[in-house]
N, C-alpha and C positions, 0 to 999 in steps of 0.2 A: 603238273600230272596229277590226276585224281587217283584216289585209293584203288580203284579198280583197273587202272591202266598201267600201273607199275609192273616189273618183272617179279613174278611170285616164286621163282626158284632159280638157282645157279647151279649148274653141274659142278659137283665137288669130288667125285670119285676119279681116280686116275684113268680108269677105262672111259667114262663119259667124256672127259676132257680131252683124251687122246683121240677119240672118235670125232670130236667137233674139230680139232686142228688137223688131223689127217683129211677129214672130209673137206675142209676149206682148200687144202693143198691140192686136192683132187679137182675142186671146182676151178682153181687157177689154172691148172693144166688143162682142163676143158676148154676155158676160154681161149688159151693159146691156140688150141686146135681150131676153134672156130675161127679165130683171126687169120690163121695161116690159110685155111679153106677159102675164106672170102678174098684173102690177098692173091691167090691164084687167079680168081676172076677179075679183080680189080687192083692191078699192081700199085697204083697210086694211093691205095688206102692208108690212112695214118694209124697209129697206135693209140689214138685218144680213146676210142669206144673200148679197146682192150683195157687200157689202164682204168677207165671208168668202172667197167665191169668187175675187174679184179678188186678195185678199192672198196667197192659196195659190198662184195661177197666177203672179203677179209674183214671189213669193219663189223658187218653184221654178226659174223661168227664171234669175234673177239669180244664184242659188247656183250654177248650172251654169257661169255666165260668171266669177264671181268679181269682183275688182277694183272699178273705180271705180263700176260701175253697182250692184253690192252695197253699195258703202260710202254711196252716196246713200241706199239704202233704211235702211241702220243709222243715219244722221244724222237721217233723218225720224222714225224711231221715238223718238228722244230728245226731239223736240218734241212734248209731250203734248197741245199744242192745236192740231196741225196736220192730224192724220189720225184717223180713227175708230179705236176700240180694236182691231178685228180686225187692222189694219195694224200698228199699234204692237206688238201681241203677236207677230205672224208676223215682222216685220222686225227685232225686237230680238234674235232668234236670231242675226243677222249679228254681234253683238257680240263673241260668243266661243263661239258653238254651232252655226256653219254646217258643212255637209258638208265634210268633209277629203278631201285627196288620197290616193291609195293609195301604199304604200310604194315600189313600183317606180318611181313617178313622182319621188318624193323622192329616191331613188337617182340617178336620171338627172339631176335639177337639181344635186345636190352635185357629180357628175362634171363638170357642165358649168361650174359656178361655182367649184369649189375643186380640181378635177382628181383628186379622191378620193371613194371612197364614205364615208357616215357612219362605217361600222364600222372603216374603214381610219383615220379621223381620230380616233375616240373608243374608249374602251375599252368603253363599251355605249351603245346608242342605241335608244330606244323605237320599234318599228315603227308604233305607233298614235299618231296625234296627241292631244296632252293637250287643246289648245284649237285650234279653227279659226274665223277670222274672215273679213272681206271682202278683206284684202289678202295674208294669209298665216296659216300654222299654226305651231304650237308643239310641239316634241318634247322629250322629257327625256333627258339624256346625262350620261356621267361620264367624266372624264379625269384621271388620277392621283388626286389627293385632291379635285378639283373636281366639285361637282354643278351641272349647268348646265341652262339652258333655250335651246333653238335655235330660233330664229325663221326660217321659211324662206318666202320670198316665192312665191306662185304664178307659174308661168312666164307670160309674154306680158302680165302685168298692167300694168307700167310703160308698154310700148309702145302700149297700147290705150286710155290714159287719155283722150286728146283725142277720139278717134272715139267712144269709148263714150259720153261725155258728151253729145256732139252728138247722138247717137241716143236717149239717155235723156231728153233735155230735154223733147220732146214728151210722153212717157209720165208725167214728173214734172209737168208742166203740167196733163195730163189728171187726175191725182190731186188736185192742189192746186186745179183748177179755175180757172186763170189763164192768160193768154196766154204763150206760150213767150217773147215779147220781154220780159215783165215779170220773168223770173227769170234774164235774161242776167248781170246783175251778180253774182247770187248764184252761178250755174254758173261764171263766170269766177274767182271767188275760190275756189270749191270745186277747180277744175281746178289751179290754182296750189299749193294746199295738198297735193292728191293726188300731185303730181309730187315734191313734197317728201318726202312719206310713203313713197314708193317707193324712196326713197334711203336704204339702211340705214347707209352710211357718214356721212351727214348726221346721221341718228337718233343713231348711236353719239356723235358730237361733241357733239350738243345734250344727250343724256342725262346725259353725264359733266360737261359745263358746269352744268346746272341742279341735278344731284344734289350736285355740290360746294358751289354757292351756297346751297343749302338745307339743308345738313348739320347746321346747328345748331338747326333747327326741331324742337320737342318732339313725340315720338311720330310722326315720319315717318321711313321707311326707303326706301332704294333699292338695287337690285342693283348689283354690280360688272359691267362689261363688259369683253369680251376681243377687242381688235382682231386678234390673231394667228389667231382662229377666226372672223373676220367679213369681209365685203365688202358690195358694193353690194345684194346679194340675200339675204344670210345674216347673221344678227345673234345672237352668242352672249354670254350674260349669266348671272349666278348663278341657280340654281333657288331660289325662295322657297317654303317650305311654308307652308301656311295655307289660310283660306277665302276664296273669292271673296266680294265684298261681299254678293250676295244670299243666299249660304249663311250667311254670318255672321249676318245679320239673321234668318234663318229659325231660328237657334238662340235667339232671344230673349235678347240680352244684357241687362245691367242697364241703367238709365238714365244711370248715372254712366260706364259704359264707352261707351254711344253717345254721350254728350256729349263724352268725351274724344276719341273718333275724329273726330266731327264738327269739334271744335276743331282738331284737326290738319289736316283737310282744307281748313277755312277759312283757317286761317293760311298753308297752302301755296300757295293760290290768291291769296290778297291780298298776301302777300309777292312772289310772281312779279311781279304788276301793279305794285306800288308800287316795288319794288326793282330788279328786272331788266329791266322793261319787255318782258317776254316771257312766254308762259304756255302750259303744257299744256292744249291746247286741245281736248281729247277726253275730257271727264269723264263717262264712261258706266262701268256697274259692272264690266265685264269688265277695266278697266284698274287694278283695285285689289284687293289682297289683304290680309287681316288676319291677321298671324302669330300665334304662340302667346303672345307678349309683349304682344299687342294694339297693335301699331304699325300704323299705316297704310303700307302697302307700295305704292309708284307704279311702275307698269309703262308700257311703250310711250310713248316720246316721239316718236312718228313725226309727230304733228300738233302743231306748236309755232307760236303766233301772235306775232310780234313787233309790239310796239305802238309806232307812231311818236310822237315826243314831241309833236308838235303835235296829234295826234289825242287822245292822253292829256290834255293840258292843258285841251282842250275838252270832251271827252265825259265825263270824270269829275267835272266840276264839276256835271253834271246830277244827280249822286247825293248832292249835299250838302244838308243841311237848309236850308230856306228859300229853295231855288233859284227858286221860283214867286213870291216876293214881289217880285222886281225884274223886269218883263216886258221892259224894254228890254235888259237884260243876257241874259235868256233868249232873245229873239229874236235876238240877235246870235250866240249859240251855235248856234241852229238854222240859221242861214244859213252859218255857217262848216262845219257838219256836213253841209250839203246836205239838212237836212230840210225847210227852206223854199228856194224858189228866187224870183229876181228877178221872173220872170213869173207867179208865182202871183196869182191874183185874190183880192181881200179876202174873198170867200166861201170860198175853198180854204184861205186862212190860217186863217179862223176855225174851219173844220171841222178842220184838222189840229191846231190849238191844243188842242182838246178831246182829240183822239185821243192826241196826245203827253203830255197831261196824265195821262191814265189809264195809259199805258204806263210812263212814267217814275215815276210814284207807286209803281206796284208793283214795278218794278225796284229803286227806291232805298229801299223799306220797311226791309230789314235794316239800312241804314246810318243810320236815324233814331234809333235807341235804342242804349245801351250793350250790350244783349243781346237776341238775337232767338230765338224759339222755332219752328223750321222744322217742328214737328209740326202747327202751326196749319192745319187743313184749310180753314178759311175763305180764307185767304191763297191757298192753290193753286186752290181753287174760283174765285176772282177772276181768277186767271191764265187758267184754263181758259174761264171765261166771257167774258173779253176776247177770246181767240182765236177763239171761236165767233162773238162779235158782229163782229169784222173780217171774217170769212169770209162773213157774211151781209149786210153792209152795202153796199147798192148804190151809194152815193156812193164809198165806198172802193174798190170793185171796178171802178168806171169809170175811176179815176185811174191813172196810172203808178206802180205800187206800188214800183218799183226806186229808192226814195229812200234817202238816207243815204250816208255814206262806207262804201266797201267794207271798210273796217277795222273797222267796227262788226258785221259780219255774224258772224265768229268770236268776237269779244268777247262779244256778246250771246248767242251759244250756249253759250259757257264759262259765262256767269253762270246762265242758266236750267239748263243741265246741272248745275252745282254745286248750285243750289237744289233741283232734283229729287233728287239724291242725298242731300242733308241731310234733305229730307222723307221719303225712304225710311228713312234712320236714325232719325227723329223726334228729332233733335239740337236742343239748345239751345246757342248759340255766344256768346262774347263779340266784340265788334267788334274789338278789338285793333289794326287797321289802319285809318287814315283815308286817303282818296286824295288828299291835297294834292299 
């Protein structure tokens, strides 16, 4: 992207941002009106055009806002069983291919944050963004003998998180076809993680801590970080040459290579959960690079989920073989995790028992054998079918769907994000880690 093509402003006031989100909701409503008008003339009309129009309008608007609203779109694109394909395809661009800011705005940000322009701080600095996502964009720089990646946060993003999410909640509920009240728990947890994600000093601390703890893992590599060139809104690290995960997969590597990279990814995530009780909770393709030595290079520790010990002790028992054989113990875990509630009727418990059986059976399947083949399309078809079934189940839709510990939200997302990446790799992995 050249200097004159980047975005030269982001709406920062609450009024400007509210107008943008409310206007987008109105467009979505208008698209539905157009769809139903056409449907009266042509009853066989599918919703494909409706989804495509909505996805384009929403993504365009949220891209102009950046920040938490666009981040929610990115997160929904990772949930393959939540939204139609048109939304997944469009929203996935927020992972590392969103519209970038213009260089003059980047210079202004540097002056505000560092007191110097990029070219006063570094020997060279790319005017074009190399990657642009929902919270910030990355530029390439050099300083002495260092080859660096500079992540710059979009202006106003941190200050607008709470107000953006309040405005985006009805739009998200409209897309997911649920009541706004039913996604409050989800949005509250998202808000807390986004506040952390905009604190680059916290990210630097966590990046260094997790990279050091995982340094002995085979096939996993991390950049070095540079506090002297970083602050709350700018983060400087080593530049890593290589291919983003989708680019690497497109080159059709050998099965042995895919298995090795998949194993490195699996071990990286399971080691964090078991040994560190915290985890890189943003497993999307834009956060991984495969270098020339076929190492899995892990980027962006902005979203890290700390796993409380009591939650770990209860939740991860659900993944163990034979968990359904002792119903008394199983139900005890459900109550501890708020999957069941004391005021649930026998009918509700019977319904949820079957629902949780299906969900946990799928989530735990890779833990039931010493080796698992993530290229298994039938497994992922089951996951998709399960999501479709939940969305259409009238009994489920009438319930208060915000069940379960809030700690489960990012842990579940991490697991299914990891499963999706391993499926894209078509990797077979060894279990290696039990979650005792």
